[in-house]
C-alpha positions in Angstrom: 4.1 33.8 28.8 1.4 36.4 28.7 -1.2 35.2 26.2 -3.8 37.5 24.7 -6.5 35.4 23.0 -8.5 37.4 20.5 -11.9 36.2 19.1 -13.0 38.0 16.0 -16.1 39.7 15.3 -19.1 37.9 13.8 -21.1 39.7 10.9 -24.9 40.2 11.4 -26.7 36.9 10.6 -29.5 34.7 11.2 -28.1 33.4 14.4 -26.5 36.9 15.8 -30.1 37.7 17.3 -28.9 41.3 17.6 -32.5 42.8 18.2 -33.2 40.0 20.6 -30.1 40.4 22.6 -30.8 44.1 23.2 -33.9 43.1 25.0 -32.0 41.4 27.6 -28.9 43.4 27.9 -26.7 40.8 26.4 -23.7 41.2 23.9 -23.4 37.9 22.1 -25.2 34.5 22.0 -22.5 32.2 22.7 -19.0 32.5 24.1 -15.7 31.2 22.2 -15.7 27.8 23.5 -12.5 26.8 21.2 -10.5 29.9 22.9 -11.1 28.7 26.5 -10.3 25.3 25.4 -6.9 26.3 24.2 -6.4 28.3 27.4 -7.0 25.0 29.4 -4.8 23.0 27.1 -1.8 25.4 27.1 0.5 25.3 30.2 -1.4 26.7 33.2 1.8 28.5 34.4 1.1 31.1 31.4 -1.2 34.2 31.8 -4.2 34.4 29.9 -6.3 37.3 28.9 -9.5 36.8 26.7 -11.0 39.5 24.6 -14.0 38.4 22.7 -14.6 41.3 20.3 -18.3 40.4 20.0 -18.3 41.8 23.6 -15.8 44.4 23.9 -12.6 45.7 21.9 -9.1 45.1 22.9 -7.4 48.2 24.2 -3.6 49.4 23.7 -3.0 48.3 27.3 -4.0 44.6 26.1 -1.9 44.9 23.2 1.2 46.1 25.3 0.6 43.4 28.0 0.8 40.6 25.4 3.8 38.4 24.6 2.1 36.1 22.3 -1.4 36.6 20.5 -3.7 33.7 19.7 -6.5 34.0 17.3 -9.0 31.5 16.1 -12.3 31.7 14.1 -14.7 30.4 11.4 -15.0 31.4 7.8 -17.7 34.1 8.6 -15.0 35.8 10.9 -12.3 35.9 8.3 -12.3 39.7 7.7 -12.0 40.6 11.3 -9.5 37.7 11.9 -7.0 38.8 9.2 -7.4 42.5 10.3 -6.3 41.4 13.8 -3.3 39.4 12.6 -2.2 42.6 10.8 -2.9 44.7 14.0 -0.9 42.5 16.0 2.0 42.3 13.5 2.1 46.2 13.4 2.7 46.2 17.1 5.6 43.6 16.8 3.7 40.7 18.4 4.2 37.1 18.0 1.0 35.7 16.4 -0.4 32.1 16.5 -3.6 31.4 14.6 -5.7 28.2 14.4 -9.3 27.2 14.2 -11.7 25.6 11.5 -11.3 28.5 9.0 -7.5 28.6 9.0 -7.3 24.7 9.1 -9.4 24.6 5.9 -7.8 27.6 4.2 -4.4 28.6 5.8 -2.9 30.8 3.0 -4.8 34.1 3.8 -3.7 33.9 7.5 -0.2 33.2 6.4 -0.1 36.2 3.9 -1.6 38.4 6.5 1.5 37.8 8.7 0.8 35.0 11.2 3.9 33.6 12.6 2.5 30.2 13.6 -0.4 28.4 11.8 -1.6 25.8 14.5 -4.0 23.7 12.3 -6.1 20.7 13.0 -7.2 20.0 16.6 -5.5 21.6 19.5 -4.9 18.7 21.6 -2.3 17.5 19.3 -1.0 20.7 17.7 -0.9 23.1 20.7 1.7 21.0 22.6 3.7 21.4 19.3 3.4 25.2 19.6 4.7 25.0 23.2 7.7 22.8 22.2 8.4 25.2 19.3 8.5 28.2 21.6 10.6 26.5 24.1 13.0 25.8 21.3 13.0 29.5 20.5 11.3 29.1 17.2 9.6 32.1 15.9 7.4 30.7 13.1 6.1 27.4 11.8 3.2 25.5 10.3 2.1 22.9 12.9 -0.1 20.0 11.8 -1.2 16.7 13.2 0.1 13.7 11.4 -2.2 12.8 8.4 -5.3 10.8 9.6 -4.7 11.3 13.4 -7.2 12.5 15.6 -6.9 13.3 19.3 -8.8 11.4 22.0 -11.2 13.9 23.4 -11.4 12.0 26.7 -8.2 13.8 27.7 -9.3 17.3 27.1 -9.3 19.6 30.2 -12.1 21.5 31.5 -12.4 24.8 29.5 -11.3 27.9 31.3 -14.7 29.3 31.8 -13.4 31.7 34.4 -11.9 33.9 31.6 -15.3 34.8 30.3 -17.5 37.7 31.2 -20.5 35.5 31.9 -22.9 38.4 32.1 -22.3 39.0 28.4 -23.8 36.0 26.8 -27.4 34.3 26.6 -25.9 30.8 26.6 -22.8 29.0 27.6 -21.4 26.2 25.4 -19.9 22.9 26.1 -18.8 20.1 23.9 -19.3 16.2 24.2 -18.3 14.8 20.9 -16.5 15.6 17.7 -17.2 14.1 14.0 -20.5 12.9 12.4 -21.1 9.4 10.9 -22.8 10.7 8.0 -21.3 11.9 4.5 -23.4 14.8 3.4 -21.5 16.2 0.3 -21.6 20.0 1.4 -20.6 19.5 4.9 -17.1 20.4 6.2 -17.3 18.6 9.7 -16.4 15.2 8.5 -13.3 16.8 6.6 -12.2 18.7 9.7 -13.2 16.1 12.5 -13.8 12.7 10.7 -16.8 10.4 10.3 -15.9 8.6 13.4 -17.6 10.4 16.4 -15.1 10.8 19.3 -16.8 11.6 22.7 -15.5 12.7 26.1 -16.5 10.7 29.2 -19.6 11.4 31.3 -17.4 12.4 34.1 -15.6 15.0 32.0 -18.9 16.6 30.7 -20.4 16.7 34.4 -17.2 18.4 35.4 -17.6 21.1 32.9 -21.2 21.6 33.9 -20.1 21.6 37.6 -17.4 24.3 36.7 -20.2 26.4 35.1 -22.6 26.0 38.1 -19.8 26.8 40.7 -19.5 30.2 38.7 -23.0 30.9 39.3 -24.2 30.2 35.8 -27.9 29.4 36.0 -29.1 29.9 32.3 -29.0 28.1 29.0 -26.2 25.6 28.0 -25.6 24.6 24.4 -24.0 21.5 23.4 -22.0 22.5 20.4 -21.6 19.0 19.0 -22.4 19.0 15.3 -24.2 15.9 15.6 -25.0 15.3 19.4 -26.3 11.7 18.8 -23.5 10.8 16.3 -22.4 8.0 18.8 -25.7 7.0 20.5 -24.3 4.4 22.7 -22.2 7.1 24.5 -24.6 9.8 24.4 -27.1 7.5 26.3 -24.4 6.6 28.9 -23.8 10.4 29.4 -27.7 11.1 29.8 -28.1 8.3 32.3 -25.6 10.1 34.5 -26.6 13.8 33.5 -30.2 13.0 34.4 -29.5 12.5 38.3 -27.1 15.3 38.3 -29.5 17.7 36.8 -32.2 16.7 39.5 -29.7 17.0 42.3 -28.7 20.5 41.3 -32.5 21.4 40.8 -32.2 21.7 37.1 -29.8 24.7 36.8 -29.5 24.7 33.0 -31.9 24.6 29.9 -30.0 22.4 27.6 -30.1 22.4 23.8 -28.0 20.9 21.0 -27.7 19.9 17.3 -28.7 16.2 16.2 -29.5 14.4 13.0 -33.2 13.8 12.2 -32.9 10.1 13.1 -33.2 11.3 16.6 -37.1 10.8 16.1 -36.6 7.1 15.8 -35.1 6.5 19.1 -37.6 7.0 21.8 -35.4 6.1 24.7 -32.9 8.7 23.6 -35.7 11.4 23.4 -36.9 10.6 26.8 -33.6 10.8 28.4 -33.0 14.1 26.7 -36.2 15.6 27.9 -35.3 14.2 31.5 -31.9 15.8 31.3 -33.8 19.2 30.7 -33.0 19.3 27.2 -35.4 22.0 25.8 -34.5 22.4 22.1 -32.7 20.7 19.2 -31.4 22.0 15.9 -32.2 19.7 12.9 -30.5 19.8 9.5 -33.5 19.2 7.3 -32.0 20.9 4.2 -35.1 20.4 1.9 -38.1 18.4 1.8 -37.1 17.2 -1.8 -36.1 13.6 -1.6 -34.2 13.8 -5.0 -32.0 16.6 -3.7 -31.3 14.9 -0.4 -30.1 12.0 -2.3 -28.1 14.1 -4.7 -26.3 15.7 -1.7 -25.8 12.3 0.0 -27.9 13.2 3.1 -29.5 9.6 2.8 -30.3 9.7 6.7 -33.1 12.3 5.8 -34.7 10.1 3.2 -35.6 7.0 5.4 -38.5 8.3 7.3 -41.2 10.9 7.0 -39.5 14.2 7.8 -42.7 15.7 8.8 -43.5 12.9 11.1 -39.9 13.0 12.6 -40.1 16.6 13.4 -43.6 16.3 14.9 -42.4 13.3 17.2 -39.3 15.3 18.3 -41.5 18.4 19.1 -44.3 16.2 20.9 -41.9 14.6 23.1 -40.8 17.8 24.5 -38.2 19.5 22.5 -38.4 22.7 20.5 -37.1 22.2 17.1 -34.9 24.5 15.1 -33.9 23.6 11.6 -31.7 24.6 8.7 -32.8 24.7 5.1 -30.8 25.1 1.8 -31.7 26.3 -1.6 -29.9 25.5 -4.8 -28.9 21.9 -4.8 -28.1 20.3 -8.2 -31.1 19.2 -10.3 -33.5 21.1 -7.8 -37.0 21.8 -9.3 -38.4 25.2 -9.3 -40.6 26.0 -6.5 -38.2 24.7 -3.9 -38.7 27.8 -1.6 -42.5 27.2 -1.6 -42.0 23.6 -0.9 -39.7 24.7 2.2 -42.3 27.2 3.5 -45.1 24.3 3.2 -42.9 22.1 5.3 -42.0 24.7 7.9 -45.7 25.6 8.1 -46.8 21.7 8.2 -44.2 21.3 11.2 -44.7 24.6 13.0 -40.8 25.2 13.2 -40.5 28.7 14.5 -36.7 29.2 14.0 -36.1 28.0 10.3 -32.7 29.1 9.2 -32.6 29.4 5.3 -29.8 30.0 2.9 -28.5 29.6 -0.4 -25.9 26.6 -0.9 -22.2 27.3 -0.9 -19.2 25.1 -1.6 -17.0 25.0 1.4 -13.2 24.2 0.8 -12.2 20.6 0.6 -15.6 19.1 0.9 -16.8 16.6 -1.4 -19.1 19.1 -3.2 -16.1 21.5 -3.5 -14.0 18.9 -5.3 -16.9 17.6 -7.6 -17.7 21.4 -8.6 -14.0 22.0 -9.3 -13.6 18.9 -11.4 -16.8 20.1 -13.4 -15.3 23.5 -13.9 -18.4 25.1 -12.0 -16.7 26.9 -9.1 -16.5 30.7 -9.5 -13.3 32.7 -9.3 -14.9 34.3 -6.1 -15.2 30.9 -4.5 -11.5 31.3 -3.4 -12.4 34.5 -1.6 -14.8 32.7 0.9 -16.9 35.0 3.2 -19.2 32.4 4.5 -21.8 35.1 4.5 -25.5 33.6 4.9 -26.7 36.4 2.6 -24.0 36.0 -0.1 -24.9 34.7 -3.6 -23.7 31.2 -4.5 -19.9 30.6 -5.3 -20.4 28.1 -8.0 -22.6 27.8 -11.2 -26.0 26.2 -10.2 -28.1 24.2 -12.5 -31.0 26.8 -11.9 -30.6 30.5 -12.9 -29.1 32.2 -10.1 -31.3 35.2 -10.4 -34.3 32.9 -9.9 -32.6 31.2 -7.0 -31.8 34.4 -5.2 -35.4 35.9 -5.7 -36.9 32.8 -4.4 -34.5 32.9 -1.4 -35.7 36.3 -0.6 -39.3 35.6 -1.1 -39.2 32.5 1.2 -37.4 34.3 3.8 -39.7 37.2 3.6 -42.8 34.9 3.9 -41.4 32.7 6.6 -40.9 35.8 8.9 -44.0 37.7 8.2 -45.1 38.4 11.8 -48.5 36.9 12.1 -47.3 33.8 10.3 -44.1 33.5 12.6 -46.3 34.0 15.7 -48.9 31.5 14.7 -45.9 28.8 14.2 -44.5 29.6 17.7 -47.8 29.1 19.2 -48.6 26.0 17.4 -45.1 24.5 18.1 -45.3 25.1 21.8 -48.9 23.9 22.2 -47.6 20.6 20.7 -45.1 20.2 23.3 -45.4 17.7 26.2 -43.7 19.6 28.9 -41.3 17.6 31.2 -42.7 17.0 34.6 -40.0 18.9 36.3 -40.6 22.2 34.3 -42.2 25.2 36.1 -43.9 28.1 34.2 -41.6 30.9 35.3 -38.4 28.8 36.3 -35.3 30.9 36.4 -36.8 34.1 35.1 -34.5 36.9 36.0 -35.5 40.7 36.3 -33.7 41.5 32.9 -36.0 38.6 31.4 -38.9 39.9 33.0 -38.4 43.3 31.6 -37.9 41.9 28.0 -41.4 40.1 28.4 -42.9 43.3 29.2 -41.2 45.0 26.0 -42.3 42.1 23.9 -45.9 42.6 25.4 -45.8 46.3 24.5 -44.4 45.8 20.9 -46.2 42.7 19.7 -49.3 43.1 22.0 -50.1 46.9 21.7 -48.1 48.8 19.1 -48.4 46.3 16.1 -51.2 44.9 14.1 -50.3 41.4 15.7 -52.1 42.8 19.0 -55.1 40.6 18.9 -53.3 37.6 17.9 -50.5 38.1 20.4 -53.0 38.3 23.5 -55.2 35.4 22.2 -52.2 33.1 21.8 -50.4 34.2 25.1 -53.6 33.5 27.2 -54.1 30.1 25.4 -50.6 29.2 26.4 -50.9 30.2 30.1 -54.1 28.4 30.3 -53.5 25.2 28.4 -49.6 24.7 28.5 -48.2 27.1 31.1 -45.0 25.0 31.6 -43.7 26.2 28.1 -44.2 30.1 28.9 -40.5 30.8 29.1 -39.3 29.3 25.7 -42.6 30.6 24.1 -41.9 34.0 25.1 -38.2 33.6 24.2 -39.3 32.7 20.6 -41.9 35.6 20.5 -38.8 37.9 21.3 -36.9 36.4 18.5 -39.4 38.2 16.1 -37.6 41.4 16.9 -34.6 40.0 15.2 -36.2 38.4 12.3 -38.2 41.5 11.4 -34.9 43.4 11.0 -32.9 40.4 9.5 -35.5 39.9 6.6 -35.2 43.4 5.8 -31.4 42.7 5.5 -31.6 39.8 3.4 -33.8 41.4 0.8 -31.6 44.5 0.5 -28.4 42.7 0.5 -29.3 40.1 -1.9 -31.2 42.6 -4.3 -27.9 44.7 -4.2 -25.7 41.7 -5.1 -28.1 40.7 -8.2 -28.0 44.2 -9.3 -24.0 44.1 -9.2 -24.0 40.8 -10.9 -26.4 41.9 -13.6 -24.2 45.0 -14.2 -21.1 42.9 -14.3 -22.7 40.5 -16.8 -23.9 43.4 -19.1 -20.4 44.9 -19.1 -18.8 41.5 -20.0 -21.2 41.1 -22.9 -20.6 44.5 -24.1 -16.9 44.0 -24.0 -17.2 40.8 -26.0 -19.6 42.5 -28.6 -16.9 45.4 -28.8 -14.2 42.8 -29.6 -16.1 41.1 -32.1 -17.1 44.4 -33.8 -13.3 45.4 -33.6 -12.2 41.9 -35.1 -14.6 42.4 -38.1 -13.4 45.8 -38.7 -9.8 44.5 -38.8 
């Protein structure tokens, strides 16, 4: 069987880092880990060809070669995913589609022409696809038995060999699935459950060894939605990962996502730093305790969020964080309070968006019961810049303008560079870190470009050089991540313009629609009176 694995396009977003990618001649931030895992689970007697459309487009030769087309994607990839299904069917190809978006909302892919919907987790449903094909079946909906989750300790090493390694900033691996918490807006617990399931340390080390053997020597992202969901097993992994990294001369800079209670486990923090973890993404969401309680994110209410972030940063991990505007009962000025929090903690990369209700989450069901979901909520795009898909408790116009203002202020150049500086000056570098460790020529060229743009062309020139010389003098071990974060300013300057223009355009459309609706109602009233 000749299998064409197609991964759809991502729209421009906070995380796409388009302008920063240009600095180092990369095409995408992360590879499609799910697709190369699919290739590893399917029979290895089959032939595979992977096309990540964020790297290159498929050709007619690729279409002609394929006997089976497999697609997967997230909500934000929906437009291109549906387009690719239609393209494949126009060429008479057998099409199987899976992944988180289709698992949550299968109807659109089915209507677009997908033959097989391979839902839930692939360790269970991909063998069902193989069996169906062997029986000569040409269509079907394949789902795991209700409540059944796979034991990921049997998941094979992903087919990293199918990737164009030079196209990416980072590689990705996964240690666990699921999260023990119950945040109302989160679909992870819907898709993967609240009992985190982990691979064995031997498995994860085998995946890192595979990357090492392929010559990879750059960053690796642990894509777990909560890396520390099962702290016992994570510590078992880290105790084996620390010596492995030392024996291989620390070939990878590691990063991941975790819940903020990481700050309360000093042993775990120390192990992560010793294993060469350099950054972690935290879902802060909001500094407003009432909103956190409303959305059932109780884990963020038990300790000071400011002190937690500072502890994690001080131990040697750079902190990225996510924030959300628009929780029920939220008081005006939430955006300003987020800015105050970000400045107090000096978080450089603060991802900020308006709340959206995702399918089948507790939030979705509650809003549906309350009659607050908008008709457009069924046509999900997952766009970070999209207006809310439900009726909020605050006026949508006020929320949208607060969002734009907040994002604009957070990424004002001098303000952003000042946060980057404070953040990395606060970090205690690990003993094995070296100032210019693993810098390639393309990265050196990017450093020169950053120095030219931020240190000569722009009004930030004085601030840029003062901060850079201070970093080199007082904390040189953090030079590489410090300059990487300075480079991200190129993306954020572009993206904040995009946020403002798109949100204002959506507000104008929404206002025009509301006026037209009111006019129509008024005309109906006049017509009724006339009769």
